Backbone and ligand atoms as CSV (ligand in chain L), in Angstrom:
chain,resi,resn,atom,element,x,y,z
A,1,MET,N,N,17.708,-31.283,-101.183
A,1,MET,CA,C,16.629,-31.710,-100.251
A,1,MET,C,C,15.488,-30.786,-100.372
A,2,ALA,N,N,15.299,-29.993,-101.441
A,2,ALA,CA,C,14.262,-28.984,-101.526
A,2,ALA,C,C,12.927,-29.646,-101.512
A,3,ASP,N,N,12.814,-30.984,-102.003
A,3,ASP,CA,C,11.585,-31.651,-102.035
A,3,ASP,C,C,11.286,-32.479,-100.751
A,4,LEU,N,N,12.120,-32.307,-99.720
A,4,LEU,CA,C,11.955,-33.167,-98.579
A,4,LEU,C,C,10.589,-33.041,-97.942
A,5,LYS,N,N,9.929,-34.101,-97.722
A,5,LYS,CA,C,8.478,-34.091,-97.155
A,5,LYS,C,C,8.454,-35.227,-96.156
A,6,ILE,N,N,7.902,-35.041,-94.988
A,6,ILE,CA,C,7.698,-36.116,-94.036
A,6,ILE,C,C,6.212,-36.425,-93.965
A,7,GLN,N,N,5.901,-37.689,-94.157
A,7,GLN,CA,C,4.462,-38.069,-94.169
A,7,GLN,C,C,4.273,-39.468,-93.590
A,8,PRO,N,N,3.060,-39.777,-93.188
A,8,PRO,CA,C,2.820,-41.114,-92.684
A,8,PRO,C,C,3.140,-42.215,-93.772
A,9,ARG,N,N,3.744,-43.331,-93.288
A,9,ARG,CA,C,4.124,-44.338,-94.233
A,9,ARG,C,C,2.901,-45.043,-94.773
A,10,ARG,N,N,2.907,-45.268,-96.085
A,10,ARG,CA,C,1.765,-45.998,-96.812
A,10,ARG,C,C,2.298,-47.301,-97.208
A,11,ASP,N,N,1.402,-48.214,-97.523
A,11,ASP,CA,C,1.834,-49.655,-97.993
A,11,ASP,C,C,2.720,-49.504,-99.228
A,12,GLU,N,N,2.356,-48.545,-100.125
A,12,GLU,CA,C,3.170,-48.475,-101.334
A,12,GLU,C,C,4.536,-47.893,-101.179
A,13,ASP,N,N,4.873,-47.357,-99.906
A,13,ASP,CA,C,6.179,-46.883,-99.634
A,13,ASP,C,C,7.127,-48.029,-99.191
A,14,MET,N,N,6.616,-49.168,-98.822
A,14,MET,CA,C,7.367,-50.207,-98.131
A,14,MET,C,C,8.590,-50.607,-99.013
A,15,SER,N,N,8.446,-50.821,-100.293
A,15,SER,CA,C,9.604,-51.320,-101.094
A,15,SER,C,C,10.718,-50.270,-101.134
A,16,ALA,N,N,10.394,-48.957,-101.186
A,16,ALA,CA,C,11.435,-47.887,-101.127
A,16,ALA,C,C,12.105,-47.842,-99.773
A,17,CYS,N,N,11.309,-48.157,-98.731
A,17,CYS,CA,C,11.855,-48.212,-97.328
A,17,CYS,C,C,12.820,-49.324,-97.182
A,18,VAL,N,N,12.542,-50.479,-97.750
A,18,VAL,CA,C,13.411,-51.677,-97.684
A,18,VAL,C,C,14.707,-51.340,-98.394
A,19,ASN,N,N,14.646,-50.700,-99.569
A,19,ASN,CA,C,15.901,-50.339,-100.290
A,19,ASN,C,C,16.696,-49.374,-99.496
A,20,ALA,N,N,16.018,-48.345,-98.883
A,20,ALA,CA,C,16.779,-47.393,-98.094
A,20,ALA,C,C,17.446,-48.059,-96.857
A,21,LEU,N,N,16.709,-48.977,-96.209
A,21,LEU,CA,C,17.261,-49.680,-95.033
A,21,LEU,C,C,18.372,-50.543,-95.454
A,22,SER,N,N,18.370,-51.114,-96.610
A,22,SER,CA,C,19.440,-52.014,-97.043
A,22,SER,C,C,20.720,-51.106,-97.311
A,23,ALA,N,N,20.515,-49.877,-97.785
A,23,ALA,CA,C,21.679,-49.044,-97.966
A,23,ALA,C,C,22.308,-48.628,-96.666
A,24,VAL,N,N,21.451,-48.392,-95.697
A,24,VAL,CA,C,21.987,-48.022,-94.339
A,24,VAL,C,C,22.692,-49.276,-93.764
A,25,HIS,N,N,22.140,-50.418,-93.961
A,25,HIS,CA,C,22.677,-51.665,-93.366
A,25,HIS,C,C,24.025,-51.966,-94.023
A,26,HIS,N,N,24.288,-51.574,-95.290
A,26,HIS,CA,C,25.560,-51.960,-95.895
A,26,HIS,C,C,26.626,-50.926,-95.564
A,27,ALA,N,N,26.259,-49.712,-95.123
A,27,ALA,CA,C,27.296,-48.703,-94.785
A,27,ALA,C,C,27.943,-49.188,-93.536
A,28,GLY,N,N,29.170,-49.511,-93.562
A,28,GLY,CA,C,29.938,-49.876,-92.405
A,28,GLY,C,C,29.834,-51.335,-91.974
A,29,LEU,N,N,28.986,-52.120,-92.739
A,29,LEU,CA,C,28.843,-53.527,-92.398
A,29,LEU,C,C,30.013,-54.375,-92.686
A,30,LEU,N,N,30.451,-55.205,-91.831
A,30,LEU,CA,C,31.561,-56.088,-92.054
A,30,LEU,C,C,31.098,-57.512,-92.453
A,31,GLU,N,N,30.136,-58.040,-91.623
A,31,GLU,CA,C,29.664,-59.389,-91.918
A,31,GLU,C,C,28.355,-59.581,-91.146
A,32,ALA,N,N,27.459,-60.459,-91.632
A,32,ALA,CA,C,26.258,-60.699,-90.930
A,32,ALA,C,C,25.822,-62.179,-90.976
A,33,TRP,N,N,25.129,-62.616,-89.988
A,33,TRP,CA,C,24.685,-63.997,-89.910
A,33,TRP,C,C,23.258,-64.071,-89.632
A,34,VAL,N,N,22.597,-65.184,-90.186
A,34,VAL,CA,C,21.230,-65.445,-89.822
A,34,VAL,C,C,21.127,-66.853,-89.142
A,35,ALA,N,N,20.207,-66.947,-88.311
A,35,ALA,CA,C,19.929,-68.286,-87.643
A,35,ALA,C,C,18.659,-68.817,-88.457
A,36,LEU,N,N,18.866,-69.981,-89.016
A,36,LEU,CA,C,17.740,-70.568,-89.803
A,36,LEU,C,C,17.270,-71.858,-89.209
A,37,ASP,N,N,15.962,-72.132,-89.280
A,37,ASP,CA,C,15.368,-73.405,-88.941
A,37,ASP,C,C,14.721,-73.837,-90.220
A,38,GLY,N,N,15.336,-74.681,-91.012
A,38,GLY,CA,C,14.816,-74.962,-92.346
A,38,GLY,C,C,14.891,-73.652,-93.146
A,39,ARG,N,N,13.776,-73.202,-93.718
A,39,ARG,CA,C,13.750,-71.907,-94.465
A,39,ARG,C,C,13.319,-70.756,-93.567
A,40,GLU,N,N,13.046,-71.017,-92.347
A,40,GLU,CA,C,12.550,-69.907,-91.447
A,40,GLU,C,C,13.699,-69.222,-90.762
A,41,ALA,N,N,13.704,-67.916,-90.842
A,41,ALA,CA,C,14.788,-67.075,-90.187
A,41,ALA,C,C,14.309,-66.872,-88.756
A,42,LEU,N,N,15.140,-67.259,-87.768
A,42,LEU,CA,C,14.820,-67.116,-86.360
A,42,LEU,C,C,15.544,-65.961,-85.769
A,43,GLY,N,N,16.658,-65.546,-86.421
A,43,GLY,CA,C,17.393,-64.425,-85.791
A,43,GLY,C,C,18.470,-63.943,-86.684
A,44,HIS,N,N,19.171,-62.879,-86.267
A,44,HIS,CA,C,20.138,-62.248,-87.133
A,44,HIS,C,C,21.082,-61.431,-86.240
A,45,VAL,N,N,22.390,-61.343,-86.716
A,45,VAL,CA,C,23.327,-60.478,-86.054
A,45,VAL,C,C,24.299,-59.989,-87.103
A,46,ALA,N,N,24.715,-58.731,-86.956
A,46,ALA,CA,C,25.750,-58.178,-87.889
A,46,ALA,C,C,26.890,-57.673,-87.097
A,47,ILE,N,N,28.103,-57.545,-87.713
A,47,ILE,CA,C,29.205,-56.757,-87.117
A,47,ILE,C,C,29.591,-55.676,-88.034
A,48,THR,N,N,29.890,-54.494,-87.496
A,48,THR,CA,C,30.150,-53.332,-88.253
A,48,THR,C,C,31.442,-52.667,-87.731
A,49,ARG,N,N,31.925,-51.685,-88.391
A,49,ARG,CA,C,33.056,-50.927,-87.920
A,49,ARG,C,C,32.548,-50.205,-86.576
A,50,THR,N,N,33.528,-49.913,-85.773
A,50,THR,CA,C,33.178,-49.329,-84.462
A,50,THR,C,C,33.275,-47.771,-84.453
A,51,ALA,N,N,32.341,-47.046,-84.025
A,51,ALA,CA,C,32.401,-45.599,-83.999
A,51,ALA,C,C,33.348,-45.177,-82.873
A,52,PRO,N,N,34.038,-44.045,-83.082
A,52,PRO,CA,C,35.138,-43.598,-82.220
A,52,PRO,C,C,34.563,-43.367,-80.731
A,53,GLY,N,N,33.317,-42.983,-80.590
A,53,GLY,CA,C,32.797,-42.816,-79.274
A,53,GLY,C,C,32.734,-44.076,-78.423
A,54,LEU,N,N,32.252,-45.123,-79.093
A,54,LEU,CA,C,32.242,-46.397,-78.409
A,54,LEU,C,C,33.608,-46.981,-78.148
A,55,ALA,N,N,34.555,-46.846,-79.084
A,55,ALA,CA,C,35.900,-47.229,-78.900
A,55,ALA,C,C,36.549,-46.613,-77.667
A,56,ARG,N,N,36.348,-45.242,-77.555
A,56,ARG,CA,C,36.950,-44.521,-76.480
A,56,ARG,C,C,36.583,-45.167,-75.169
A,57,GLY,N,N,35.295,-45.494,-74.960
A,57,GLY,CA,C,34.751,-46.157,-73.758
A,57,GLY,C,C,35.446,-47.487,-73.413
A,58,THR,N,N,35.872,-48.248,-74.480
A,58,THR,CA,C,36.451,-49.511,-74.203
A,58,THR,C,C,37.911,-49.433,-73.927
A,59,GLY,N,N,38.531,-48.260,-74.192
A,59,GLY,CA,C,40.006,-48.137,-74.014
A,59,GLY,C,C,40.807,-48.714,-75.154
A,60,LEU,N,N,40.136,-49.229,-76.204
A,60,LEU,CA,C,40.896,-49.848,-77.206
A,60,LEU,C,C,40.705,-48.996,-78.528
A,61,PRO,N,N,41.688,-49.076,-79.494
A,61,PRO,CA,C,41.532,-48.267,-80.699
A,61,PRO,C,C,40.408,-48.899,-81.516
A,62,ALA,N,N,39.688,-48.050,-82.270
A,62,ALA,CA,C,38.514,-48.497,-83.099
A,62,ALA,C,C,38.978,-49.604,-84.094
A,63,GLY,N,N,40.197,-49.517,-84.517
A,63,GLY,CA,C,40.715,-50.507,-85.514
A,63,GLY,C,C,40.887,-51.897,-84.983
A,64,GLN,N,N,40.897,-52.001,-83.621
A,64,GLN,CA,C,41.007,-53.338,-82.971
A,64,GLN,C,C,39.633,-53.888,-82.556
A,65,LEU,N,N,38.540,-53.155,-82.966
A,65,LEU,CA,C,37.187,-53.561,-82.504
A,65,LEU,C,C,36.253,-53.798,-83.719
A,66,ALA,N,N,35.215,-54.549,-83.461
A,66,ALA,CA,C,34.076,-54.584,-84.340
A,66,ALA,C,C,32.872,-54.449,-83.434
A,67,SER,N,N,31.775,-53.872,-83.930
A,67,SER,CA,C,30.616,-53.656,-83.174
A,67,SER,C,C,29.466,-54.641,-83.535
A,68,VAL,N,N,28.821,-55.127,-82.532
A,68,VAL,CA,C,27.590,-55.913,-82.764
A,68,VAL,C,C,26.413,-54.995,-83.044
A,69,ALA,N,N,25.682,-55.363,-84.109
A,69,ALA,CA,C,24.578,-54.504,-84.575
A,69,ALA,C,C,23.431,-55.451,-84.971
A,70,ARG,N,N,22.265,-54.861,-84.850
A,70,ARG,CA,C,21.009,-55.581,-85.370
A,70,ARG,C,C,20.915,-57.025,-84.971
A,71,LEU,N,N,21.121,-57.240,-83.640
A,71,LEU,CA,C,20.939,-58.610,-83.074
A,71,LEU,C,C,19.439,-58.673,-82.720
A,72,PHE,N,N,18.777,-59.711,-83.213
A,72,PHE,CA,C,17.375,-59.967,-82.767
A,72,PHE,C,C,17.029,-61.493,-83.025
A,73,VAL,N,N,16.116,-61.911,-82.211
A,73,VAL,CA,C,15.564,-63.268,-82.392
A,73,VAL,C,C,14.026,-63.093,-82.364
A,74,THR,N,N,13.365,-63.854,-83.213
A,74,THR,CA,C,11.925,-63.801,-83.257
A,74,THR,C,C,11.262,-64.234,-81.955
A,75,PRO,N,N,10.229,-63.676,-81.478
A,75,PRO,CA,C,9.682,-63.915,-80.207
A,75,PRO,C,C,9.503,-65.374,-79.820
A,76,SER,N,N,9.006,-66.185,-80.821
A,76,SER,CA,C,8.729,-67.597,-80.544
A,76,SER,C,C,9.948,-68.409,-80.399
A,77,ALA,N,N,11.138,-67.867,-80.869
A,77,ALA,CA,C,12.366,-68.640,-80.822
A,77,ALA,C,C,13.258,-68.269,-79.673
A,78,ARG,N,N,12.778,-67.354,-78.776
A,78,ARG,CA,C,13.651,-66.851,-77.711
A,78,ARG,C,C,13.843,-67.850,-76.630
A,79,ARG,N,N,14.957,-67.751,-75.867
A,79,ARG,CA,C,15.347,-68.557,-74.750
A,79,ARG,C,C,15.665,-69.998,-75.164
A,80,TYR,N,N,16.102,-70.162,-76.441
A,80,TYR,CA,C,16.639,-71.495,-76.798
A,80,TYR,C,C,18.068,-71.361,-77.264
A,81,GLY,N,N,18.701,-70.220,-76.873
A,81,GLY,CA,C,20.164,-70.093,-77.124
A,81,GLY,C,C,20.523,-69.599,-78.505
A,82,VAL,N,N,19.486,-69.125,-79.218
A,82,VAL,CA,C,19.756,-68.677,-80.669
A,82,VAL,C,C,20.662,-67.397,-80.585
A,83,ALA,N,N,20.387,-66.456,-79.751
A,83,ALA,CA,C,21.243,-65.270,-79.740
A,83,ALA,C,C,22.629,-65.571,-79.268
A,84,GLN,N,N,22.749,-66.469,-78.335
A,84,GLN,CA,C,24.101,-66.931,-77.885
A,84,GLN,C,C,24.898,-67.533,-79.037
A,85,ALA,N,N,24.215,-68.360,-79.887
A,85,ALA,CA,C,24.882,-69.037,-80.975
A,85,ALA,C,C,25.288,-67.975,-82.052
A,86,LEU,N,N,24.369,-66.943,-82.278
A,86,LEU,CA,C,24.707,-65.896,-83.204
A,86,LEU,C,C,25.925,-65.103,-82.770
A,87,LEU,N,N,25.929,-64.776,-81.419
A,87,LEU,CA,C,27.052,-64.006,-80.928
A,87,LEU,C,C,28.325,-64.820,-80.954
A,88,ALA,N,N,28.240,-66.119,-80.792
A,88,ALA,CA,C,29.462,-66.983,-80.863
A,88,ALA,C,C,29.979,-66.905,-82.240
A,89,ALA,N,N,29.138,-66.964,-83.221
A,89,ALA,CA,C,29.563,-66.955,-84.665
A,89,ALA,C,C,30.318,-65.595,-84.862
A,90,ALA,N,N,29.723,-64.529,-84.437
A,90,ALA,CA,C,30.261,-63.211,-84.716
A,90,ALA,C,C,31.569,-63.030,-83.885
A,91,GLU,N,N,31.660,-63.612,-82.654
A,91,GLU,CA,C,32.979,-63.436,-81.895
A,91,GLU,C,C,34.065,-64.238,-82.532
A,92,ALA,N,N,33.692,-65.413,-83.053
A,92,ALA,CA,C,34.719,-66.265,-83.702
A,92,ALA,C,C,35.255,-65.596,-84.934
A,93,ALA,N,N,34.394,-64.991,-85.760
A,93,ALA,CA,C,34.880,-64.315,-86.963
A,93,ALA,C,C,35.665,-63.124,-86.663
A,94,ALA,N,N,35.232,-62.349,-85.664
A,94,ALA,CA,C,35.975,-61.213,-85.227
A,94,ALA,C,C,37.406,-61.554,-84.746
A,95,ALA,N,N,37.454,-62.653,-83.920
A,95,ALA,CA,C,38.716,-63.030,-83.306
A,95,ALA,C,C,39.635,-63.544,-84.455
A,96,ALA,N,N,39.056,-64.161,-85.444
A,96,ALA,CA,C,39.966,-64.666,-86.625
A,96,ALA,C,C,40.581,-63.488,-87.289
A,97,CYS,N,N,40.028,-62.301,-87.221
A,97,CYS,CA,C,40.594,-61.103,-87.791
A,97,CYS,C,C,41.355,-60.295,-86.774
A,98,GLY,N,N,41.506,-60.803,-85.609
A,98,GLY,CA,C,42.237,-60.051,-84.564
A,98,GLY,C,C,41.379,-58.929,-83.960
A,99,LEU,N,N,40.035,-59.042,-84.055
A,99,LEU,CA,C,39.172,-57.932,-83.562
A,99,LEU,C,C,38.402,-58.457,-82.332
A,100,ARG,N,N,38.078,-57.512,-81.465
A,100,ARG,CA,C,37.341,-57.798,-80.266
A,100,ARG,C,C,35.977,-57.132,-80.447
A,101,LEU,N,N,34.896,-57.734,-79.990
A,101,LEU,CA,C,33.510,-57.159,-80.151
A,101,LEU,C,C,33.184,-56.160,-79.017
A,102,ALA,N,N,32.496,-55.155,-79.444
A,102,ALA,CA,C,31.924,-54.178,-78.489
A,102,ALA,C,C,30.559,-53.878,-78.941
A,103,LEU,N,N,29.756,-53.295,-78.037
A,103,LEU,CA,C,28.411,-52.958,-78.457
A,103,LEU,C,C,27.805,-51.867,-77.571
A,104,GLU,N,N,26.745,-51.249,-77.989
A,104,GLU,CA,C,25.965,-50.408,-77.141
A,104,GLU,C,C,24.543,-50.997,-77.057
A,105,VAL,N,N,23.928,-50.896,-75.874
A,105,VAL,CA,C,22.603,-51.461,-75.681
A,105,VAL,C,C,21.824,-50.366,-74.807
A,106,GLU,N,N,20.625,-50.109,-75.191
A,106,GLU,CA,C,19.774,-49.141,-74.489
A,106,GLU,C,C,19.355,-49.798,-73.233
A,107,ASP,N,N,19.116,-48.916,-72.203
A,107,ASP,CA,C,18.807,-49.384,-70.842
A,107,ASP,C,C,17.519,-50.222,-70.823
A,108,GLY,N,N,16.589,-50.006,-71.757
A,108,GLY,CA,C,15.361,-50.792,-71.742
A,108,GLY,C,C,15.545,-52.211,-72.281
A,109,GLY,N,N,16.686,-52.550,-72.862
A,109,GLY,CA,C,16.901,-53.854,-73.480
A,109,GLY,C,C,17.369,-54.904,-72.389
A,110,LYS,N,N,16.485,-55.096,-71.418
A,110,LYS,CA,C,16.905,-55.924,-70.271
A,110,LYS,C,C,17.238,-57.384,-70.662
A,111,ALA,N,N,16.603,-57.935,-71.655
A,111,ALA,CA,C,16.949,-59.295,-72.054
A,111,ALA,C,C,18.347,-59.314,-72.681
A,112,ALA,N,N,18.599,-58.296,-73.550
A,112,ALA,CA,C,19.983,-58.219,-74.126
A,112,ALA,C,C,20.977,-58.013,-73.073
A,113,ILE,N,N,20.746,-57.122,-72.122
A,113,ILE,CA,C,21.776,-56.890,-71.106
A,113,ILE,C,C,22.048,-58.195,-70.310
A,114,SER,N,N,20.990,-58.906,-69.958
A,114,SER,CA,C,21.231,-60.213,-69.312
A,114,SER,C,C,22.028,-61.142,-70.105
A,115,LEU,N,N,21.774,-61.144,-71.390
A,115,LEU,CA,C,22.525,-62.032,-72.319
A,115,LEU,C,C,23.942,-61.645,-72.339
A,116,TYR,N,N,24.261,-60.387,-72.478
A,116,TYR,CA,C,25.684,-59.967,-72.523
A,116,TYR,C,C,26.402,-60.255,-71.189
A,117,GLU,N,N,25.746,-59.941,-70.156
A,117,GLU,CA,C,26.435,-60.099,-68.836
A,117,GLU,C,C,26.648,-61.602,-68.548
A,118,ARG,N,N,25.628,-62.399,-68.878
A,118,ARG,CA,C,25.775,-63.847,-68.695
A,118,ARG,C,C,26.959,-64.376,-69.559
A,119,SER,N,N,27.171,-63.846,-70.737
A,119,SER,CA,C,28.092,-64.297,-71.642
A,119,SER,C,C,29.524,-63.689,-71.342
A,120,GLY,N,N,29.681,-62.975,-70.281
A,120,GLY,CA,C,30.962,-62.533,-69.820
A,120,GLY,C,C,31.380,-61.150,-70.398
A,121,TRP,N,N,30.501,-60.470,-71.005
A,121,TRP,CA,C,30.790,-59.188,-71.531
A,121,TRP,C,C,30.939,-58.145,-70.368
A,122,ARG,N,N,31.873,-57.259,-70.496
A,122,ARG,CA,C,32.162,-56.268,-69.409
A,122,ARG,C,C,31.504,-54.912,-69.732
A,123,HIS,N,N,30.808,-54.373,-68.725
A,123,HIS,CA,C,30.175,-53.075,-68.853
A,123,HIS,C,C,31.269,-52.007,-68.701
A,124,VAL,N,N,31.389,-51.166,-69.805
A,124,VAL,CA,C,32.573,-50.206,-69.772
A,124,VAL,C,C,32.091,-48.792,-69.725
A,125,GLY,N,N,30.818,-48.529,-69.640
A,125,GLY,CA,C,30.415,-47.116,-69.558
A,125,GLY,C,C,28.895,-46.943,-69.858
A,126,THR,N,N,28.373,-45.887,-69.380
A,126,THR,CA,C,27.012,-45.535,-69.684
A,126,THR,C,C,26.903,-44.059,-69.961
A,127,ALA,N,N,26.110,-43.636,-70.934
A,127,ALA,CA,C,25.965,-42.249,-71.320
A,127,ALA,C,C,24.595,-42.077,-71.939
A,128,PRO,N,N,24.000,-40.863,-71.798
A,128,PRO,CA,C,22.674,-40.586,-72.414
A,128,PRO,C,C,22.905,-40.549,-73.928
A,129,GLY,N,N,21.974,-41.201,-74.706
A,129,GLY,CA,C,21.868,-41.202,-76.177
A,129,GLY,C,C,21.274,-39.821,-76.656
A,130,ASP,N,N,21.358,-39.670,-77.941
A,130,ASP,CA,C,20.793,-38.365,-78.489
A,130,ASP,C,C,19.510,-38.669,-79.158
A,131,TRP,N,N,18.728,-39.630,-78.595
A,131,TRP,CA,C,17.443,-39.940,-79.165
A,131,TRP,C,C,16.432,-40.237,-77.966
A,132,THR,N,N,15.159,-40.327,-78.380
A,132,THR,CA,C,14.129,-40.568,-77.376
A,132,THR,C,C,13.519,-41.949,-77.614
A,133,THR,N,N,13.319,-42.725,-76.529
A,133,THR,CA,C,12.789,-44.068,-76.715
A,133,THR,C,C,11.302,-43.997,-76.974
A,134,VAL,N,N,10.755,-45.099,-77.363
A,134,VAL,CA,C,9.263,-45.101,-77.667
A,134,VAL,C,C,8.466,-44.777,-76.469
A,135,ASP,N,N,8.936,-45.061,-75.238
A,135,ASP,CA,C,8.179,-44.691,-74.039
A,135,ASP,C,C,8.571,-43.268,-73.548
A,136,GLY,N,N,9.211,-42.494,-74.440
A,136,GLY,CA,C,9.342,-41.055,-74.149
A,136,GLY,C,C,10.578,-40.702,-73.267
A,137,ARG,N,N,11.489,-41.636,-72.975
A,137,ARG,CA,C,12.658,-41.385,-72.142
A,137,ARG,C,C,13.779,-40.991,-73.110
A,138,THR,N,N,14.745,-40.133,-72.578
A,138,THR,CA,C,15.974,-40.009,-73.228
A,138,THR,C,C,16.783,-41.288,-73.199
A,139,ALA,N,N,17.224,-41.775,-74.294
A,139,ALA,CA,C,17.902,-43.095,-74.243
A,139,ALA,C,C,19.114,-43.036,-73.317
A,140,LEU,N,N,19.315,-44.209,-72.743
A,140,LEU,CA,C,20.503,-44.358,-71.862
A,140,LEU,C,C,21.289,-45.568,-72.415
A,141,MET,N,N,22.492,-45.231,-72.905
A,141,MET,CA,C,23.217,-46.242,-73.665
A,141,MET,C,C,24.306,-46.859,-72.771
A,142,HIS,N,N,24.267,-48.191,-72.676
A,142,HIS,CA,C,25.400,-48.881,-71.905
A,142,HIS,C,C,26.336,-49.527,-72.980
A,143,ALA,N,N,27.617,-49.316,-72.729
A,143,ALA,CA,C,28.644,-49.854,-73.650
A,143,ALA,C,C,29.237,-51.095,-72.979
A,144,TYR,N,N,29.391,-52.131,-73.833
A,144,TYR,CA,C,29.995,-53.458,-73.396
A,144,TYR,C,C,31.064,-53.896,-74.238
A,145,LEU,N,N,32.076,-54.583,-73.655
A,145,LEU,CA,C,33.205,-55.111,-74.376
A,145,LEU,C,C,33.211,-56.640,-74.161
A,146,ALA,N,N,33.327,-57.388,-75.259
A,146,ALA,CA,C,33.340,-58.898,-75.161
A,146,ALA,C,C,34.619,-59.323,-74.555
A,147,PRO,N,N,34.550,-60.533,-73.921
A,147,PRO,CA,C,35.772,-61.122,-73.327
A,147,PRO,C,C,36.802,-61.265,-74.481
A,148,ALA,N,N,38.103,-61.196,-74.070
A,148,ALA,CA,C,39.153,-61.516,-75.053
A,148,ALA,C,C,39.072,-62.977,-75.473
A,149,ARG,N,N,39.209,-63.278,-76.726
A,149,ARG,CA,C,39.200,-64.592,-77.116
A,149,ARG,C,C,40.447,-64.917,-77.983
A,150,ASN,N,N,40.922,-66.160,-77.924
A,150,ASN,CA,C,42.066,-66.546,-78.782
A,150,ASN,C,C,41.455,-66.786,-80.241
A,151,PRO,N,N,42.227,-66.277,-81.219
A,151,PRO,CA,C,41.746,-66.542,-82.588
A,151,PRO,C,C,41.578,-68.017,-82.946
L,1,COA,C1,C,17.937,-60.201,-76.611
L,1,COA,C2,C,17.589,-61.343,-77.553
L,1,COA,C3,C,18.389,-61.179,-78.858
L,1,COA,C4,C,17.971,-62.623,-76.789
L,1,COA,O1,O,17.737,-63.697,-77.717
L,1,COA,P1,P,17.569,-65.226,-77.271
L,1,COA,O2,O,17.814,-66.137,-78.411
L,1,COA,O3,O,16.288,-65.357,-76.602
L,1,COA,O4,O,18.744,-65.347,-76.183
L,1,COA,P2,P,19.372,-66.753,-75.665
L,1,COA,O5,O,18.334,-67.801,-75.677
L,1,COA,O6,O,20.578,-67.028,-76.413
L,1,COA,O7,O,19.706,-66.389,-74.144
L,1,COA,C5,C,20.936,-66.742,-73.528
L,1,COA,C6,C,20.921,-66.203,-72.126
L,1,COA,O8,O,20.692,-64.753,-72.109
L,1,COA,C7,C,19.843,-64.438,-70.977
L,1,COA,N1,N,18.537,-63.923,-71.381
L,1,COA,C8,C,18.076,-63.964,-72.670
L,1,COA,N2,N,16.832,-63.385,-72.680
L,1,COA,C9,C,16.529,-63.087,-71.415
L,1,COA,C10,C,15.362,-62.547,-70.793
L,1,COA,N3,N,14.218,-62.205,-71.510
L,1,COA,N4,N,15.404,-62.342,-69.446
L,1,COA,C11,C,16.468,-62.661,-68.694
L,1,COA,N5,N,17.589,-63.228,-69.258
L,1,COA,C12,C,17.585,-63.463,-70.546
L,1,COA,C13,C,19.681,-65.675,-70.204
L,1,COA,O9,O,20.781,-65.819,-69.265
L,1,COA,C14,C,19.799,-66.766,-71.285
L,1,COA,O10,O,20.084,-67.985,-70.845
L,1,COA,P3,P,18.945,-69.019,-70.230
L,1,COA,O11,O,17.836,-68.996,-71.213
L,1,COA,O12,O,19.668,-70.300,-70.125
L,1,COA,O13,O,18.559,-68.393,-68.898
L,1,COA,C15,C,16.085,-61.356,-77.831
L,1,COA,O14,O,15.338,-61.228,-76.641
L,1,COA,C16,C,15.610,-60.176,-78.771
L,1,COA,O15,O,15.690,-60.267,-79.957
L,1,COA,N6,N,15.180,-59.064,-78.147
L,1,COA,C17,C,14.707,-57.865,-78.906
L,1,COA,C18,C,15.892,-57.249,-79.711
L,1,COA,C19,C,16.996,-56.804,-78.855
L,1,COA,O16,O,16.871,-56.354,-77.696
L,1,COA,N7,N,18.215,-56.925,-79.461
L,1,COA,C20,C,19.501,-56.530,-78.806
L,1,COA,C21,C,19.772,-55.089,-79.070
L,1,COA,S1,S,21.289,-54.574,-78.289
């Protein structure tokens, strides 16, 4: 890391950034889904292995869990049930492998928190995160566990 340099991102850095993000994305990734309307991507969700800290909060071993990651829906497609459909696909795939879904959501993610609570997810703990939000707060991370589902 002798050549490590931090600098403002330039347009010509974008392709290297996409490659780096792809490598991060694939580390620990189990499966991912996209919501498509024709060729247009409206949303995405992935499931990953579960970190020990999150597993502890759920009371279940990490090996019995998968974590929801990178759930998003494009602004114009929101409130049409796209995220609910993506979560249903992730839950069904996890249940087929005998896994239960868990996740962490930052306190500012009010829409996401409403979605999880409305979908029957159980709040299992809250702890400060080790990062700062864009509005300058120390992150506050809420942990949730999905309802048990039959495979
Ligand atoms: C959170 C997010 C994925 C929800 O996507 P969505 O497709 O709009 O969600 P759905 O249409 O499936 O919503 C299902 C239910 O969740 C709740 N909900 C979703 N968005 C809500 C909002 N903005 N305010 C209040 N409740 C909301 C509602 O109960 C909704 O049902 P209803 O529309 O019948 O009232 C989307 O807002 C998003 O991409 N946000 C930014 C990224 C993000 O926060 N990702 C999650 C990180 S943990």
